[in-house]
One Martini backbone bead per residue (centre of mass of N, CA, C, O) as a GRO file, in nm:
protein
  226
    1MET     BB    1   5.219   7.079  26.321
    2THR     BB    2   4.916   7.193  26.313
    3PRO     BB    3   4.616   7.157  26.153
    4SER     BB    4   4.564   7.478  26.138
    5ASN     BB    5   4.877   7.501  25.986
    6ARG     BB    6   4.840   7.390  25.719
    7PRO     BB    7   4.924   7.358  25.416
    8SER     BB    8   4.879   7.379  25.113
    9SER     BB    9   4.879   7.170  24.844
   10SER     BB   10   5.117   7.336  24.701
   11GLU     BB   11   5.321   7.285  24.968
   12VAL     BB   12   5.326   6.992  24.944
   13PRO     BB   13   5.524   6.744  24.922
   14THR     BB   14   5.572   6.505  24.652
   15ASP     BB   15   5.758   6.276  24.819
   16ALA     BB   16   5.538   6.149  24.960
   17PRO     BB   17   5.408   5.884  25.060
   18PHE     BB   18   5.155   5.696  25.026
   19GLY     BB   19   4.932   5.799  25.286
   20GLU     BB   20   5.113   6.044  25.375
   21ASP     BB   21   5.140   6.309  25.601
   22PRO     BB   22   5.392   6.549  25.592
   23THR     BB   23   5.290   6.734  25.843
   24ASP     BB   24   5.321   6.459  26.054
   25VAL     BB   25   5.634   6.432  26.034
   26THR     BB   26   5.913   6.277  26.179
   27PHE     BB   27   6.239   6.294  26.202
   28ARG     BB   28   6.456   6.004  26.114
   29ARG     BB   29   6.750   5.888  26.129
   30GLY     BB   30   6.780   5.626  25.887
   31ASP     BB   31   6.469   5.636  25.787
   32LEU     BB   32   6.441   5.488  25.471
   33ARG     BB   33   6.120   5.546  25.324
   34LYS     BB   34   6.211   5.731  25.083
   35ASP     BB   35   6.167   5.671  24.733
   36ILE     BB   36   6.347   5.848  24.485
   37THR     BB   37   6.351   5.742  24.173
   38ARG     BB   38   6.441   5.993  23.992
   39LEU     BB   39   6.728   5.996  24.178
   40GLY     BB   40   6.824   5.727  24.326
   41ILE     BB   41   6.704   5.770  24.628
   42LYS     BB   42   6.715   5.768  24.991
   43VAL     BB   43   6.510   5.896  25.261
   44SER     BB   44   6.395   6.039  25.520
   45LYS     BB   45   6.133   6.105  25.670
   46GLY     BB   46   6.071   6.463  25.649
   47ILE     BB   47   6.212   6.490  25.368
   48THR     BB   48   6.320   6.706  25.116
   49VAL     BB   49   6.394   6.724  24.755
   50ARG     BB   50   6.644   6.904  24.553
   51VAL     BB   51   6.791   7.018  24.265
   52ILE     BB   52   7.085   7.250  24.220
   53ALA     BB   53   7.311   7.048  24.088
   54ASN     BB   54   7.545   6.966  23.818
   55ALA     BB   55   7.798   6.827  23.685
   56GLY     BB   56   7.911   7.060  23.438
   57ARG     BB   57   7.689   7.269  23.523
   58PHE     BB   58   7.512   7.536  23.537
   59ILE     BB   59   7.365   7.746  23.770
   60ASN     BB   60   7.061   7.838  23.889
   61LEU     BB   61   6.960   8.148  23.975
   62ALA     BB   62   6.742   8.361  24.137
   63SER     BB   63   6.795   8.600  23.917
   64GLY     BB   64   6.822   8.417  23.629
   65ASP     BB   65   7.098   8.340  23.625
   66LYS     BB   66   7.416   8.216  23.582
   67SER     BB   67   7.680   8.077  23.665
   68SER     BB   68   8.026   8.127  23.609
   69LEU     BB   69   8.035   7.824  23.697
   70PRO     BB   70   8.057   7.506  23.691
   71PHE     BB   71   7.993   7.240  23.844
   72HIS     BB   72   8.175   7.029  24.005
   73SER     BB   73   8.365   6.758  24.011
   74SER     BB   74   8.375   6.516  24.235
   75PRO     BB   75   8.209   6.532  24.486
   76ASP     BB   76   8.250   6.536  24.843
   77GLY     BB   77   8.320   6.676  25.091
   78ALA     BB   78   8.101   6.847  25.340
   79ALA     BB   79   7.935   7.167  25.435
   80VAL     BB   80   7.739   7.383  25.655
   81PHE     BB   81   7.702   7.749  25.674
   82PRO     BB   82   7.659   8.027  25.829
   83LEU     BB   83   7.603   8.375  25.774
   84THR     BB   84   7.645   8.691  25.879
   85ASN     BB   85   7.428   8.819  25.642
   86GLY     BB   86   7.292   8.568  25.576
   87GLY     BB   87   7.240   8.263  25.524
   88TYR     BB   88   7.412   8.005  25.328
   89VAL     BB   89   7.668   7.737  25.286
   90TYR     BB   90   7.782   7.500  25.049
   91VAL     BB   91   8.059   7.295  25.103
   92SER     BB   92   8.283   7.151  24.843
   93ASN     BB   93   8.460   6.906  24.717
   94SER     BB   94   8.721   6.817  24.465
   95GLU     BB   95   8.819   6.490  24.332
   96VAL     BB   96   9.072   6.590  24.147
   97GLN     BB   97   9.333   6.571  23.957
   98ASP     BB   98   9.611   6.755  23.892
   99LYS     BB   99   9.532   7.040  24.028
  100ARG     BB  100   9.183   7.026  23.976
  101GLY     BB  101   9.079   7.085  24.237
  102GLY     BB  102   8.896   7.168  24.547
  103VAL     BB  103   8.679   7.442  24.658
  104TYR     BB  104   8.323   7.500  24.701
  105GLY     BB  105   8.034   7.739  24.682
  106VAL     BB  106   7.690   7.737  24.779
  107TYR     BB  107   7.469   8.008  24.779
  108MET     BB  108   7.213   8.097  25.023
  109ASP     BB  109   6.932   8.191  25.136
  110ASP     BB  110   6.688   8.170  25.384
  111ASP     BB  111   6.501   8.013  25.146
  112GLY     BB  112   6.707   7.841  24.946
  113ASN     BB  113   6.823   8.029  24.739
  114VAL     BB  114   7.032   8.056  24.475
  115VAL     BB  115   7.300   8.323  24.450
  116ASP     BB  116   7.580   8.149  24.443
  117TYR     BB  117   7.907   8.054  24.287
  118LYS     BB  118   8.232   7.937  24.409
  119GLN     BB  119   8.574   7.945  24.445
  120LEU     BB  120   8.798   7.872  24.738
  121LEU     BB  121   8.992   7.644  24.604
  122SER     BB  122   9.302   7.593  24.428
  123GLY     BB  123   9.550   7.367  24.303
  124THR     BB  124   9.447   7.087  24.390
  125THR     BB  125   9.437   6.733  24.508
  126ARG     BB  126   9.211   6.525  24.593
  127ASN     BB  127   8.954   6.637  24.748
  128CYS     BB  128   8.796   6.473  24.977
  129SER     BB  129   8.771   6.556  25.265
  130GLY     BB  130   8.725   6.670  25.611
  131GLY     BB  131   8.626   6.973  25.805
  132ALA     BB  132   8.469   7.137  26.047
  133THR     BB  133   8.473   7.425  26.239
  134PRO     BB  134   8.375   7.621  26.511
  135TRP     BB  135   8.453   7.890  26.311
  136HIS     BB  136   8.341   7.834  26.012
  137THR     BB  137   8.542   7.644  25.876
  138TYR     BB  138   8.733   7.461  25.620
  139VAL     BB  139   8.894   7.144  25.600
  140SER     BB  140   9.097   7.029  25.334
  141CYS     BB  141   9.179   6.712  25.186
  142GLU     BB  142   9.447   6.542  25.049
  143GLU     BB  143   9.445   6.224  24.850
  144TYR     BB  144   9.780   6.192  24.860
  145GLY     BB  145  10.111   6.147  24.923
  146SER     BB  146  10.146   6.496  24.931
  147GLY     BB  147   9.931   6.591  25.108
  148GLN     BB  148   9.707   6.842  25.235
  149CYS     BB  149   9.573   7.096  25.466
  150TYR     BB  150   9.300   7.323  25.414
  151GLN     BB  151   9.186   7.651  25.490
  152VAL     BB  152   8.851   7.781  25.465
  153ASP     BB  153   8.653   8.087  25.414
  154PRO     BB  154   8.308   8.131  25.315
  155ASP     BB  155   8.276   8.422  25.435
  156PRO     BB  156   8.239   8.736  25.296
  157ALA     BB  157   8.271   8.895  25.588
  158SER     BB  158   8.552   8.792  25.600
  159GLU     BB  159   8.898   8.853  25.609
  160HIS     BB  160   8.951   8.533  25.502
  161HIS     BB  161   8.828   8.547  25.243
  162LEU     BB  162   8.995   8.397  24.983
  163LEU     BB  163   9.234   8.289  25.212
  164PRO     BB  164   9.388   8.029  25.199
  165GLU     BB  165   9.535   7.769  25.413
  166LYS     BB  166   9.813   7.596  25.506
  167THR     BB  167   9.836   7.369  25.725
  168VAL     BB  168  10.006   7.167  25.975
  169LEU     BB  169   9.862   6.892  25.954
  170GLY     BB  170  10.025   6.777  25.694
  171GLY     BB  171  10.311   6.843  25.709
  172LYS     BB  172  10.501   6.643  25.478
  173GLY     BB  173  10.272   6.467  25.395
  174GLY     BB  174   9.963   6.298  25.272
  175ASN     BB  175   9.680   6.064  25.274
  176TYR     BB  176   9.417   6.248  25.322
  177GLU     BB  177   9.078   6.242  25.455
  178ALA     BB  178   9.026   6.375  25.758
  179VAL     BB  179   8.861   6.610  25.993
  180VAL     BB  180   8.863   6.689  26.348
  181SER     BB  181   8.712   6.892  26.601
  182VAL     BB  182   8.809   6.933  26.946
  183LEU     BB  183   8.687   7.008  27.251
  184LEU     BB  184   8.868   7.153  27.518
  185SER     BB  185   8.851   7.266  27.824
  186GLY     BB  186   8.553   7.381  27.795
  187GLY     BB  187   8.626   7.519  27.498
  188LEU     BB  188   8.922   7.666  27.501
  189HIS     BB  189   9.021   7.424  27.321
  190ILE     BB  190   9.170   7.304  27.014
  191THR     BB  191   9.167   6.990  26.837
  192GLN     BB  192   9.313   6.858  26.537
  193PHE     BB  193   9.231   6.574  26.341
  194ALA     BB  194   9.418   6.364  26.110
  195CYS     BB  195   9.355   6.126  25.861
  196THR     BB  196   9.435   5.845  25.675
  197ALA     BB  197   9.377   5.621  25.412
  198ASP     BB  198   9.588   5.401  25.486
  199ASP     BB  199   9.554   5.485  25.816
  200PRO     BB  200   9.308   5.560  26.047
  201PHE     BB  201   9.525   5.535  26.305
  202PHE     BB  202   9.679   5.766  26.172
  203LEU     BB  203   9.767   6.058  26.349
  204THR     BB  204   9.726   6.410  26.332
  205PHE     BB  205   9.789   6.704  26.539
  206PHE     BB  206   9.635   7.035  26.622
  207THR     BB  207   9.704   7.320  26.844
  208PRO     BB  208   9.592   7.611  26.879
  209PHE     BB  209   9.646   7.904  26.975
  210PRO     BB  210   9.529   8.157  27.116
  211HIS     BB  211   9.391   8.359  26.869
  212GLN     BB  212   9.477   8.130  26.611
  213ARG     BB  213   9.252   8.013  26.409
  214HIS     BB  214   9.377   8.148  26.122
  215ALA     BB  215   9.636   7.997  26.181
  216THR     BB  216   9.972   7.815  26.212
  217ILE     BB  217   9.979   7.844  26.531
  218GLY     BB  218  10.133   7.577  26.722
  219ILE     BB  219  10.078   7.229  26.791
  220HIS     BB  220  10.256   6.962  26.633
  221GLN     BB  221  10.154   6.609  26.616
  222ILE     BB  222  10.246   6.258  26.650
  223PRO     BB  223  10.098   6.019  26.793
  224SER     BB  224  10.145   5.765  27.040
  225PHE     BB  225  10.043   5.418  27.076
  226SER     BB  226  10.063   5.178  27.360
   0.00000   0.00000   0.00000
């Protein structure tokens, strides 16, 4: 931002360290120079922070209303996705026991105002981490002995929205931690790897067949490493 385009004093973030002009700061990942004591966190300079939700409390929406659900407990793995009709969604796991976990979405407009909050997956247990896919869905992993990996589509404009699928990544069940999607063959094929919390080197992977990104049709294997 050039000096001639600097924001007014009312627009300058209040979390800037003393003596630092926040309009001239370049973001550097891992450069945790800003100590936001009121929140008990440190962030890289060039970043501003605001609280949008607290576990167990209803979320204040831009409309002036409250969310229909309180924000979920034990938030864990998360990802952010752009939406077809504008805005974006923060998708977050709930690592709660006894089929009280799940996946939730905080929906925001293009200006970052919270406009909705909903549950995207229910009836699951200890949803720990997971991973985003290249087609903007989220795979959520259950971290317990018989856990599975579920795919959710957070985009309200999608025909798969609110229709979560149990993927074949979970196989016969496992203590799953995370998923990563890897582009292969110049981006024409996707392989998804899931690791377990018991042994991060024990991997299961799934390669969807072409045009089956929202299905469970493909090749499922547990690789052996010699």
